[in-house]
All heavy atoms as a GROMACS GRO file, in nm:
protein
  537
    1MET      N    1   2.065   6.550  -0.475
    1MET     CA    2   2.184   6.461  -0.465
    1MET      C    3   2.134   6.318  -0.459
    1MET      O    4   2.044   6.287  -0.378
    1MET     CB    5   2.266   6.502  -0.345
    1MET     CG    6   2.395   6.431  -0.330
    1MET     SD    7   2.502   6.468  -0.190
    1MET     CE    8   2.517   6.643  -0.191
    2GLY      N    9   2.192   6.230  -0.535
    2GLY     CA   10   2.160   6.092  -0.534
    2GLY      C   11   2.216   6.018  -0.414
    2GLY      O   12   2.301   6.069  -0.344
    3TYR      N   13   2.174   5.894  -0.398
    3TYR     CA   14   2.218   5.811  -0.285
    3TYR      C   15   2.367   5.793  -0.282
    3TYR      O   16   2.434   5.806  -0.179
    3TYR     CB   17   2.147   5.677  -0.283
    3TYR     CG   18   2.196   5.590  -0.171
    3TYR    CD1   19   2.142   5.607  -0.042
    3TYR    CD2   20   2.287   5.487  -0.185
    3TYR    CE1   21   2.186   5.534   0.067
    3TYR    CE2   22   2.333   5.414  -0.083
    3TYR     CZ   23   2.280   5.437   0.044
    3TYR     OH   24   2.323   5.360   0.146
    4LYS      N   25   2.424   5.764  -0.398
    4LYS     CA   26   2.572   5.740  -0.405
    4LYS      C   27   2.647   5.866  -0.361
    4LYS      O   28   2.738   5.858  -0.284
    4LYS     CB   29   2.609   5.697  -0.547
    4LYS     CG   30   2.758   5.670  -0.562
    4LYS     CD   31   2.791   5.625  -0.701
    4LYS     CE   32   2.939   5.600  -0.715
    4LYS     NZ   33   2.977   5.548  -0.845
    5GLU      N   34   2.607   5.976  -0.414
    5GLU     CA   35   2.673   6.104  -0.377
    5GLU      C   36   2.658   6.134  -0.230
    5GLU      O   37   2.753   6.181  -0.163
    5GLU     CB   38   2.619   6.218  -0.461
    5GLU     CG   39   2.651   6.213  -0.605
    5GLU     CD   40   2.564   6.119  -0.687
    5GLU    OE1   41   2.454   6.076  -0.636
    5GLU    OE2   42   2.601   6.082  -0.799
    6GLU      N   43   2.541   6.102  -0.173
    6GLU     CA   44   2.516   6.128  -0.028
    6GLU      C   45   2.604   6.035   0.054
    6GLU      O   46   2.659   6.072   0.155
    6GLU     CB   47   2.369   6.104   0.006
    6GLU     CG   48   2.278   6.213  -0.046
    6GLU     CD   49   2.137   6.188  -0.009
    6GLU    OE1   50   2.106   6.111   0.084
    6GLU    OE2   51   2.051   6.253  -0.077
    7ALA      N   52   2.619   5.908   0.009
    7ALA     CA   53   2.700   5.813   0.084
    7ALA      C   54   2.848   5.854   0.080
    7ALA      O   55   2.914   5.849   0.183
    7ALA     CB   56   2.687   5.676   0.024
    8ILE      N   57   2.894   5.902  -0.033
    8ILE     CA   58   3.033   5.947  -0.046
    8ILE      C   59   3.056   6.071   0.047
    8ILE      O   60   3.152   6.076   0.116
    8ILE     CB   61   3.069   5.979  -0.190
    8ILE    CG1   62   3.077   5.850  -0.273
    8ILE    CG2   63   3.199   6.055  -0.202
    8ILE    CD1   64   3.085   5.871  -0.421
    9GLU      N   65   2.961   6.162   0.042
    9GLU     CA   66   2.969   6.277   0.129
    9GLU      C   67   2.972   6.240   0.274
    9GLU      O   68   3.045   6.298   0.356
    9GLU     CB   69   2.850   6.369   0.100
    9GLU     CG   70   2.853   6.503   0.175
    9GLU     CD   71   2.968   6.592   0.136
    9GLU    OE1   72   3.016   6.588   0.020
    9GLU    OE2   73   3.006   6.676   0.222
   10CYS      N   74   2.900   6.138   0.313
   10CYS     CA   75   2.890   6.091   0.447
   10CYS      C   76   3.020   6.032   0.501
   10CYS      O   77   3.061   6.056   0.613
   10CYS     CB   78   2.776   5.988   0.462
   10CYS     SG   79   2.755   5.920   0.626
   11VAL      N   80   3.091   5.958   0.418
   11VAL     CA   81   3.212   5.887   0.467
   11VAL      C   82   3.343   5.958   0.434
   11VAL      O   83   3.446   5.919   0.492
   11VAL     CB   84   3.218   5.744   0.407
   11VAL    CG1   85   3.095   5.666   0.445
   11VAL    CG2   86   3.237   5.742   0.257
   12LYS      N   87   3.342   6.058   0.350
   12LYS     CA   88   3.464   6.119   0.299
   12LYS      C   89   3.554   6.180   0.406
   12LYS      O   90   3.675   6.183   0.391
   12LYS     CB   91   3.441   6.212   0.190
   12LYS     CG   92   3.381   6.342   0.230
   12LYS     CD   93   3.364   6.433   0.113
   12LYS     CE   94   3.301   6.562   0.155
   12LYS     NZ   95   3.386   6.675   0.174
   13ASP      N   96   3.499   6.229   0.514
   13ASP     CA   97   3.577   6.302   0.613
   13ASP      C   98   3.628   6.219   0.727
   13ASP      O   99   3.723   6.258   0.793
   13ASP     CB  100   3.500   6.424   0.665
   13ASP     CG  101   3.476   6.529   0.558
   13ASP    OD1  102   3.562   6.547   0.468
   13ASP    OD2  103   3.369   6.592   0.558
   14HIS      N  104   3.561   6.110   0.755
   14HIS     CA  105   3.596   6.034   0.876
   14HIS      C  106   3.620   5.884   0.845
   14HIS      O  107   3.733   5.834   0.868
   14HIS     CB  108   3.488   6.050   0.984
   14HIS     CG  109   3.466   6.189   1.024
   14HIS    ND1  110   3.554   6.260   1.100
   14HIS    CD2  111   3.361   6.269   0.999
   14HIS    CE1  112   3.505   6.382   1.119
   14HIS    NE2  113   3.392   6.396   1.056
   15VAL      N  114   3.521   5.817   0.797
   15VAL     CA  115   3.535   5.672   0.775
   15VAL      C  116   3.637   5.639   0.665
   15VAL      O  117   3.725   5.549   0.684
   15VAL     CB  118   3.395   5.608   0.740
   15VAL    CG1  119   3.408   5.465   0.704
   15VAL    CG2  120   3.297   5.629   0.856
   16LEU      N  121   3.632   5.706   0.555
   16LEU     CA  122   3.719   5.676   0.444
   16LEU      C  123   3.866   5.702   0.479
   16LEU      O  124   3.950   5.615   0.454
   16LEU     CB  125   3.679   5.754   0.317
   16LEU     CG  126   3.756   5.722   0.191
   16LEU    CD1  127   3.743   5.576   0.153
   16LEU    CD2  128   3.703   5.810   0.077
   17PRO      N  129   3.898   5.818   0.537
   17PRO     CA  130   4.042   5.836   0.579
   17PRO      C  131   4.090   5.730   0.676
   17PRO      O  132   4.206   5.685   0.667
   17PRO     CB  133   4.044   5.974   0.641
   17PRO     CG  134   3.928   6.045   0.581
   17PRO     CD  135   3.825   5.939   0.558
   18LEU      N  136   4.005   5.690   0.770
   18LEU     CA  137   4.039   5.581   0.864
   18LEU      C  138   4.070   5.454   0.796
   18LEU      O  139   4.175   5.389   0.817
   18LEU     CB  140   3.930   5.567   0.969
   18LEU     CG  141   3.952   5.450   1.069
   18LEU    CD1  142   4.071   5.479   1.159
   18LEU    CD2  143   3.827   5.436   1.152
   19HIS      N  144   3.987   5.416   0.704
   19HIS     CA  145   4.006   5.289   0.629
   19HIS      C  146   4.129   5.299   0.542
   19HIS      O  147   4.202   5.202   0.526
   19HIS     CB  148   3.885   5.255   0.547
   19HIS     CG  149   3.778   5.187   0.631
   19HIS    ND1  150   3.767   5.049   0.637
   19HIS    CD2  151   3.689   5.238   0.718
   19HIS    CE1  152   3.667   5.020   0.723
   19HIS    NE2  153   3.621   5.132   0.773
   20LYS      N  154   4.159   5.416   0.488
   20LYS     CA  155   4.280   5.432   0.404
   20LYS      C  156   4.406   5.414   0.492
   20LYS      O  157   4.503   5.354   0.449
   20LYS     CB  158   4.282   5.569   0.339
   20LYS     CG  159   4.190   5.577   0.218
   20LYS     CD  160   4.197   5.715   0.152
   20LYS     CE  161   4.111   5.720   0.031
   20LYS     NZ  162   4.122   5.854  -0.039
   21GLN      N  163   4.399   5.465   0.616
   21GLN     CA  164   4.516   5.448   0.707
   21GLN      C  165   4.532   5.299   0.744
   21GLN      O  166   4.643   5.252   0.743
   21GLN     CB  167   4.486   5.528   0.834
   21GLN     CG  168   4.498   5.676   0.818
   21GLN     CD  169   4.463   5.752   0.944
   21GLN    OE1  170   4.416   5.696   1.039
   21GLN    NE2  171   4.478   5.883   0.939
   22ILE      N  172   4.424   5.232   0.776
   22ILE     CA  173   4.434   5.089   0.806
   22ILE      C  174   4.488   5.015   0.685
   22ILE      O  175   4.574   4.927   0.700
   22ILE     CB  176   4.298   5.035   0.848
   22ILE    CG1  177   4.252   5.095   0.980
   22ILE    CG2  178   4.301   4.880   0.862
   22ILE    CD1  179   4.106   5.070   1.012
   23TYR      N  180   4.436   5.048   0.563
   23TYR     CA  181   4.481   4.979   0.444
   23TYR      C  182   4.632   4.992   0.427
   23TYR      O  183   4.704   4.901   0.399
   23TYR     CB  184   4.405   5.033   0.325
   23TYR     CG  185   4.431   4.963   0.195
   23TYR    CD1  186   4.357   4.848   0.160
   23TYR    CD2  187   4.526   5.010   0.103
   23TYR    CE1  188   4.378   4.783   0.045
   23TYR    CE2  189   4.550   4.943  -0.017
   23TYR     CZ  190   4.474   4.836  -0.043
   23TYR     OH  191   4.498   4.768  -0.159
   24ALA      N  192   4.678   5.119   0.443
   24ALA     CA  193   4.825   5.142   0.425
   24ALA      C  194   4.907   5.074   0.537
   24ALA      O  195   5.013   5.017   0.509
   24ALA     CB  196   4.847   5.293   0.421
   25LYS      N  197   4.860   5.082   0.659
   25LYS     CA  198   4.934   5.025   0.774
   25LYS      C  199   4.950   4.877   0.760
   25LYS      O  200   5.058   4.823   0.791
   25LYS     CB  201   4.866   5.059   0.903
   25LYS     CG  202   4.939   5.010   1.025
   25LYS     CD  203   4.866   5.050   1.158
   25LYS     CE  204   4.940   5.002   1.274
   25LYS     NZ  205   4.875   5.044   1.400
   26TYR      N  206   4.851   4.807   0.717
   26TYR     CA  207   4.851   4.662   0.708
   26TYR      C  208   4.874   4.612   0.566
   26TYR      O  209   4.843   4.498   0.535
   26TYR     CB  210   4.728   4.601   0.769
   26TYR     CG  211   4.726   4.626   0.921
   26TYR    CD1  212   4.640   4.724   0.972
   26TYR    CD2  213   4.805   4.558   1.006
   26TYR    CE1  214   4.639   4.749   1.108
   26TYR    CE2  215   4.804   4.578   1.141
   26TYR     CZ  216   4.718   4.677   1.194
   26TYR     OH  217   4.720   4.700   1.329
   27ASP      N  218   4.927   4.697   0.478
   27ASP     CA  219   4.959   4.660   0.340
   27ASP      C  220   4.843   4.598   0.267
   27ASP      O  221   4.856   4.501   0.196
   27ASP     CB  222   5.077   4.561   0.349
   27ASP     CG  223   5.164   4.570   0.221
   27ASP    OD1  224   5.156   4.668   0.151
   27ASP    OD2  225   5.239   4.470   0.194
   28GLY      N  226   4.724   4.657   0.286
   28GLY     CA  227   4.607   4.614   0.214
   28GLY      C  228   4.534   4.496   0.274
   28GLY      O  229   4.437   4.446   0.219
   29ASP      N  230   4.577   4.448   0.392
   29ASP     CA  231   4.517   4.333   0.454
   29ASP      C  232   4.420   4.372   0.566
   29ASP      O  233   4.456   4.375   0.679
   29ASP     CB  234   4.627   4.240   0.512
   29ASP     CG  235   4.576   4.109   0.559
   29ASP    OD1  236   4.454   4.085   0.555
   29ASP    OD2  237   4.656   4.023   0.602
   30PHE      N  238   4.295   4.413   0.527
   30PHE     CA  239   4.195   4.458   0.621
   30PHE      C  240   4.157   4.346   0.723
   30PHE      O  241   4.119   4.378   0.834
   30PHE     CB  242   4.063   4.502   0.549
   30PHE     CG  243   4.068   4.642   0.506
   30PHE    CD1  244   4.066   4.673   0.372
   30PHE    CD2  245   4.071   4.745   0.599
   30PHE    CE1  246   4.065   4.804   0.330
   30PHE    CE2  247   4.068   4.877   0.555
   30PHE     CZ  248   4.065   4.906   0.427
   31PHE      N  249   4.155   4.219   0.678
   31PHE     CA  250   4.102   4.112   0.761
   31PHE      C  251   4.212   4.050   0.852
   31PHE      O  252   4.177   3.967   0.937
   31PHE     CB  253   4.036   4.010   0.677
   31PHE     CG  254   3.928   4.066   0.595
   31PHE    CD1  255   3.948   4.095   0.465
   31PHE    CD2  256   3.807   4.095   0.652
   31PHE    CE1  257   3.848   4.155   0.391
   31PHE    CE2  258   3.704   4.152   0.582
   31PHE     CZ  259   3.726   4.181   0.449
   32ILE      N  260   4.337   4.091   0.837
   32ILE     CA  261   4.449   4.050   0.920
   32ILE      C  262   4.456   3.894   0.930
   32ILE      O  263   4.516   3.837   1.021
   32ILE     CB  264   4.445   4.111   1.058
   32ILE    CG1  265   4.413   4.258   1.058
   32ILE    CG2  266   4.578   4.094   1.136
   32ILE    CD1  267   4.508   4.346   0.981
   33LEU      N  268   4.403   3.824   0.830
   33LEU     CA  269   4.410   3.682   0.833
   33LEU      C  270   4.550   3.629   0.816
   33LEU      O  271   4.583   3.523   0.864
   33LEU     CB  272   4.319   3.624   0.724
   33LEU     CG  273   4.170   3.638   0.748
   33LEU    CD1  274   4.089   3.589   0.625
   33LEU    CD2  275   4.126   3.554   0.866
   34SER      N  276   4.636   3.704   0.752
   34SER     CA  277   4.771   3.660   0.729
   34SER      C  278   4.845   3.645   0.862
   34SER      O  279   4.937   3.568   0.869
   34SER     CB  280   4.842   3.754   0.637
   34SER     OG  281   4.848   3.884   0.692
   35GLN      N  282   4.804   3.720   0.960
   35GLN     CA  283   4.868   3.708   1.095
   35GLN      C  284   4.814   3.584   1.171
   35GLN      O  285   4.885   3.522   1.244
   35GLN     CB  286   4.845   3.832   1.177
   35GLN     CG  287   4.917   3.951   1.120
   35GLN     CD  288   4.896   4.077   1.201
   35GLN    OE1  289   4.858   4.068   1.316
   35GLN    NE2  290   4.922   4.191   1.141
   36LEU      N  291   4.686   3.552   1.147
   36LEU     CA  292   4.622   3.437   1.213
   36LEU      C  293   4.668   3.308   1.147
   36LEU      O  294   4.685   3.207   1.218
   36LEU     CB  295   4.471   3.448   1.212
   36LEU     CG  296   4.412   3.565   1.287
   36LEU    CD1  297   4.263   3.572   1.264
   36LEU    CD2  298   4.445   3.553   1.433
   37GLU      N  299   4.684   3.314   1.018
   37GLU     CA  300   4.725   3.190   0.943
   37GLU      C  301   4.838   3.230   0.842
   37GLU      O  302   4.812   3.249   0.727
   37GLU     CB  303   4.609   3.130   0.868
   37GLU     CG  304   4.501   3.080   0.956
   37GLU     CD  305   4.397   2.996   0.881
   37GLU    OE1  306   4.434   2.926   0.785
   37GLU    OE2  307   4.278   3.001   0.922
   38PRO      N  308   4.959   3.248   0.896
   38PRO     CA  309   5.068   3.301   0.815
   38PRO      C  310   5.108   3.214   0.697
   38PRO      O  311   5.164   3.268   0.600
   38PRO     CB  312   5.182   3.314   0.912
   38PRO     CG  313   5.148   3.224   1.029
   38PRO     CD  314   5.001   3.218   1.032
   39ASP      N  315   5.073   3.090   0.694
   39ASP     CA  316   5.108   3.003   0.584
   39ASP      C  317   4.995   2.997   0.479
   39ASP      O  318   5.010   2.917   0.379
   39ASP     CB  319   5.142   2.862   0.633
   39ASP     CG  320   5.266   2.861   0.721
   39ASP    OD1  321   5.357   2.946   0.700
   39ASP    OD2  322   5.273   2.779   0.814
   40SER      N  323   4.892   3.070   0.497
   40SER     CA  324   4.775   3.065   0.405
   40SER      C  325   4.768   3.195   0.322
   40SER      O  326   4.814   3.300   0.367
   40SER     CB  327   4.646   3.044   0.483
   40SER     OG  328   4.646   2.918   0.554
   41GLN      N  329   4.703   3.183   0.208
   41GLN     CA  330   4.669   3.305   0.133
   41GLN      C  331   4.515   3.305   0.110
   41GLN      O  332   4.452   3.198   0.100
   41GLN     CB  333   4.735   3.299  -0.003
   41GLN     CG  334   4.887   3.320   0.006
   41GLN     CD  335   4.950   3.330  -0.130
   41GLN    OE1  336   4.893   3.284  -0.227
   41GLN    NE2  337   5.068   3.390  -0.138
   42PHE      N  338   4.460   3.424   0.100
   42PHE     CA  339   4.312   3.435   0.095
   42PHE      C  340   4.273   3.528  -0.026
   42PHE      O  341   4.343   3.617  -0.059
   42PHE     CB  342   4.260   3.496   0.222
   42PHE     CG  343   4.284   3.413   0.343
   42PHE    CD1  344   4.399   3.434   0.420
   42PHE    CD2  345   4.200   3.318   0.384
   42PHE    CE1  346   4.429   3.357   0.530
   42PHE    CE2  347   4.225   3.239   0.494
   42PHE     CZ  348   4.340   3.258   0.567
   43ASP      N  349   4.161   3.492  -0.084
   43ASP     CA  350   4.095   3.580  -0.181
   43ASP      C  351   3.972   3.647  -0.112
   43ASP      O  352   3.900   3.578  -0.040
   43ASP     CB  353   4.044   3.495  -0.301
   43ASP     CG  354   4.151   3.459  -0.394
   43ASP    OD1  355   4.244   3.542  -0.416
   43ASP    OD2  356   4.150   3.348  -0.447
   44VAL      N  357   3.955   3.774  -0.139
   44VAL     CA  358   3.840   3.846  -0.087
   44VAL      C  359   3.761   3.896  -0.206
   44VAL      O  360   3.814   3.969  -0.292
   44VAL     CB  361   3.884   3.962   0.005
   44VAL    CG1  362   3.761   4.036   0.059
   44VAL    CG2  363   3.966   3.912   0.120
   45ARG      N  364   3.634   3.857  -0.212
   45ARG     CA  365   3.545   3.905  -0.320
   45ARG      C  366   3.430   3.985  -0.265
   45ARG      O  367   3.366   3.941  -0.171
   45ARG     CB  368   3.490   3.783  -0.398
   45ARG     CG  369   3.413   3.827  -0.522
   45ARG     CD  370   3.359   3.706  -0.601
   45ARG     NE  371   3.242   3.660  -0.530
   45ARG     CZ  372   3.197   3.536  -0.531
   45ARG    NH1  373   3.250   3.443  -0.605
   45ARG    NH2  374   3.085   3.502  -0.472
   46ILE      N  375   3.411   4.101  -0.317
   46ILE     CA  376   3.301   4.186  -0.275
   46ILE      C  377   3.175   4.127  -0.339
   46ILE      O  378   3.164   4.111  -0.459
   46ILE     CB  379   3.316   4.329  -0.317
   46ILE    CG1  380   3.442   4.389  -0.260
   46ILE    CG2  381   3.194   4.413  -0.283
   46ILE    CD1  382   3.482   4.526  -0.311
   47GLU      N  383   3.077   4.095  -0.254
   47GLU     CA  384   2.949   4.040  -0.308
   47GLU      C  385   2.844   4.149  -0.319
   47GLU      O  386   2.764   4.148  -0.407
   47GLU     CB  387   2.900   3.928  -0.220
   47GLU     CG  388   2.988   3.802  -0.229
   47GLU     CD  389   2.920   3.683  -0.168
   47GLU    OE1  390   2.840   3.702  -0.074
   47GLU    OE2  391   2.956   3.573  -0.207
   48ASN      N  392   2.841   4.239  -0.219
   48ASN     CA  393   2.738   4.344  -0.218
   48ASN      C  394   2.790   4.459  -0.138
   48ASN      O  395   2.864   4.445  -0.043
   48ASN     CB  396   2.612   4.286  -0.156
   48ASN     CG  397   2.489   4.359  -0.207
   48ASN    OD1  398   2.498   4.452  -0.281
   48ASN    ND2  399   2.373   4.310  -0.161
   49THR      N  400   2.748   4.579  -0.176
   49THR     CA  401   2.780   4.699  -0.099
   49THR      C  402   2.661   4.791  -0.098
   49THR      O  403   2.573   4.784  -0.182
   49THR     CB  404   2.900   4.779  -0.158
   49THR    OG1  405   2.862   4.836  -0.283
   49THR    CG2  406   3.023   4.695  -0.175
   50ILE      N  407   2.654   4.878   0.001
   50ILE     CA  408   2.549   4.972   0.009
   50ILE      C  409   2.552   5.068  -0.108
   50ILE      O  410   2.452   5.104  -0.171
   50ILE     CB  411   2.559   5.048   0.142
   50ILE    CG1  412   2.528   4.952   0.258
   50ILE    CG2  413   2.458   5.166   0.150
   50ILE    CD1  414   2.558   5.002   0.398
   51LEU      N  415   2.674   5.106  -0.147
   51LEU     CA  416   2.688   5.198  -0.261
   51LEU      C  417   2.640   5.133  -0.396
   51LEU      O  418   2.604   5.204  -0.487
   51LEU     CB  419   2.833   5.248  -0.280
   51LEU     CG  420   2.886   5.335  -0.165
   51LEU    CD1  421   3.030   5.370  -0.192
   51LEU    CD2  422   2.803   5.463  -0.156
   52ARG      N  423   2.641   5.002  -0.397
   52ARG     CA  424   2.585   4.933  -0.516
   52ARG      C  425   2.438   4.909  -0.506
   52ARG      O  426   2.377   4.840  -0.589
   52ARG     CB  427   2.660   4.796  -0.536
   52ARG     CG  428   2.804   4.813  -0.578
   52ARG     CD  429   2.865   4.677  -0.595
   52ARG     NE  430   3.003   4.684  -0.634
   52ARG     CZ  431   3.087   4.582  -0.637
   52ARG    NH1  432   3.041   4.464  -0.603
   52ARG    NH2  433   3.209   4.600  -0.672
   53GLY      N  434   2.376   4.956  -0.397
   53GLY     CA  435   2.232   4.940  -0.380
   53GLY      C  436   2.189   4.834  -0.286
   53GLY      O  437   2.072   4.808  -0.265
   54GLY      N  438   2.283   4.763  -0.223
   54GLY     CA  439   2.250   4.656  -0.128
   54GLY      C  440   2.214   4.716   0.004
   54GLY      O  441   2.232   4.833   0.033
   55ASP      N  442   2.153   4.634   0.086
   55ASP     CA  443   2.114   4.680   0.220
   55ASP      C  444   2.229   4.659   0.323
   55ASP      O  445   2.218   4.706   0.436
   55ASP     CB  446   1.990   4.608   0.269
   55ASP     CG  447   2.001   4.459   0.278
   55ASP    OD1  448   2.099   4.404   0.219
   55ASP    OD2  449   1.919   4.393   0.340
   56ARG      N  450   2.338   4.599   0.279
   56ARG     CA  451   2.454   4.581   0.370
   56ARG      C  452   2.574   4.543   0.281
   56ARG      O  453   2.557   4.508   0.164
   56ARG     CB  454   2.429   4.476   0.474
   56ARG     CG  455   2.414   4.336   0.414
   56ARG     CD  456   2.394   4.233   0.524
   56ARG     NE  457   2.394   4.103   0.461
   56ARG     CZ  458   2.300   4.014   0.475
   56ARG    NH1  459   2.191   4.039   0.549
   56ARG    NH2  460   2.305   3.898   0.412
   57CYS      N  461   2.690   4.552   0.339
   57CYS     CA  462   2.811   4.512   0.270
   57CYS      C  463   2.843   4.366   0.300
   57CYS      O  464   2.842   4.330   0.417
   57CYS     CB  465   2.934   4.598   0.311
   57CYS     SG  466   2.914   4.772   0.266
   58THR      N  467   2.870   4.288   0.199
   58THR     CA  468   2.904   4.149   0.223
   58THR      C  469   3.026   4.108   0.138
   58THR      O  470   3.040   4.158   0.025
   58THR     CB  471   2.790   4.049   0.192
   58THR    OG1  472   2.744   4.071   0.057
   58THR    CG2  473   2.673   4.072   0.287
   59PHE      N  474   3.108   4.024   0.191
   59PHE     CA  475   3.232   3.979   0.124
   59PHE      C  476   3.241   3.826   0.138
   59PHE      O  477   3.194   3.771   0.236
   59PHE     CB  478   3.353   4.042   0.193
   59PHE     CG  479   3.351   4.193   0.194
   59PHE    CD1  480   3.289   4.258   0.296
   59PHE    CD2  481   3.407   4.266   0.093
   59PHE    CE1  482   3.287   4.399   0.304
   59PHE    CE2  483   3.406   4.403   0.094
   59PHE     CZ  484   3.348   4.471   0.200
   60ARG      N  485   3.301   3.764   0.037
   60ARG     CA  486   3.327   3.625   0.047
   60ARG      C  487   3.480   3.604   0.057
   60ARG      O  488   3.555   3.653  -0.032
   60ARG     CB  489   3.275   3.549  -0.074
   60ARG     CG  490   3.306   3.400  -0.068
   60ARG     CD  491   3.231   3.317  -0.176
   60ARG     NE  492   3.090   3.337  -0.172
   60ARG     CZ  493   3.005   3.274  -0.090
   60ARG    NH1  494   3.050   3.184  -0.010
   60ARG    NH2  495   2.876   3.299  -0.098
   61ILE      N  496   3.523   3.548   0.165
   61ILE     CA  497   3.666   3.525   0.185
   61ILE      C  498   3.693   3.373   0.178
   61ILE      O  499   3.628   3.295   0.248
   61ILE     CB  500   3.706   3.574   0.331
   61ILE    CG1  501   3.671   3.721   0.340
   61ILE    CG2  502   3.853   3.549   0.354
   61ILE    CD1  503   3.684   3.775   0.483
   62THR      N  504   3.783   3.342   0.088
   62THR     CA  505   3.816   3.197   0.068
   62THR      C  506   3.969   3.183   0.080
   62THR      O  507   4.044   3.265   0.043
   62THR     CB  508   3.767   3.148  -0.068
   62THR    OG1  509   3.816   3.228  -0.171
   62THR    CG2  510   3.613   3.143  -0.071
   63ARG      N  511   4.007   3.072   0.133
   63ARG     CA  512   4.150   3.034   0.142
   63ARG      C  513   4.191   2.976   0.006
   63ARG      O  514   4.126   2.887  -0.049
   63ARG     CB  515   4.170   2.934   0.249
   63ARG     CG  516   4.316   2.899   0.270
   63ARG     CD  517   4.344   2.802   0.381
   63ARG     NE  518   4.292   2.851   0.508
   63ARG     CZ  519   4.215   2.785   0.589
   63ARG    NH1  520   4.178   2.662   0.560
   63ARG    NH2  521   4.175   2.837   0.702
   64LYS      N  522   4.301   3.027  -0.044
   64LYS     CA  523   4.359   2.973  -0.168
   64LYS      C  524   4.420   2.837  -0.139
   64LYS      O  525   4.479   2.817  -0.037
   64LYS     CB  526   4.470   3.064  -0.222
   64LYS     CG  527   4.418   3.201  -0.276
   64LYS     CD  528   4.530   3.278  -0.331
   64LYS     CE  529   4.489   3.409  -0.387
   64LYS     NZ  530   4.595   3.489  -0.438
   65VAL      N  531   4.396   2.743  -0.228
   65VAL     CA  532   4.444   2.606  -0.209
   65VAL      C  533   4.580   2.592  -0.279
   65VAL      O  534   4.603   2.644  -0.381
   65VAL     CB  535   4.343   2.501  -0.265
   65VAL    CG1  536   4.394   2.366  -0.240
   65VAL    CG2  537   4.213   2.526  -0.198
   0.00000   0.00000   0.00000
């Protein structure tokens, strides 16, 4: 089994369902920035993930002007 398949197997029963619940509960807003700055909008760009071969997950969050 390759790394990607192992990672999916690792998260499918616990981490992934939890994140899906959070995603649904907060209407897709994982970072809850809309509550901290209700008059702002944000873009979230995935820069790196472990599943893509990175050593950690990184995101770039920017405020829309």
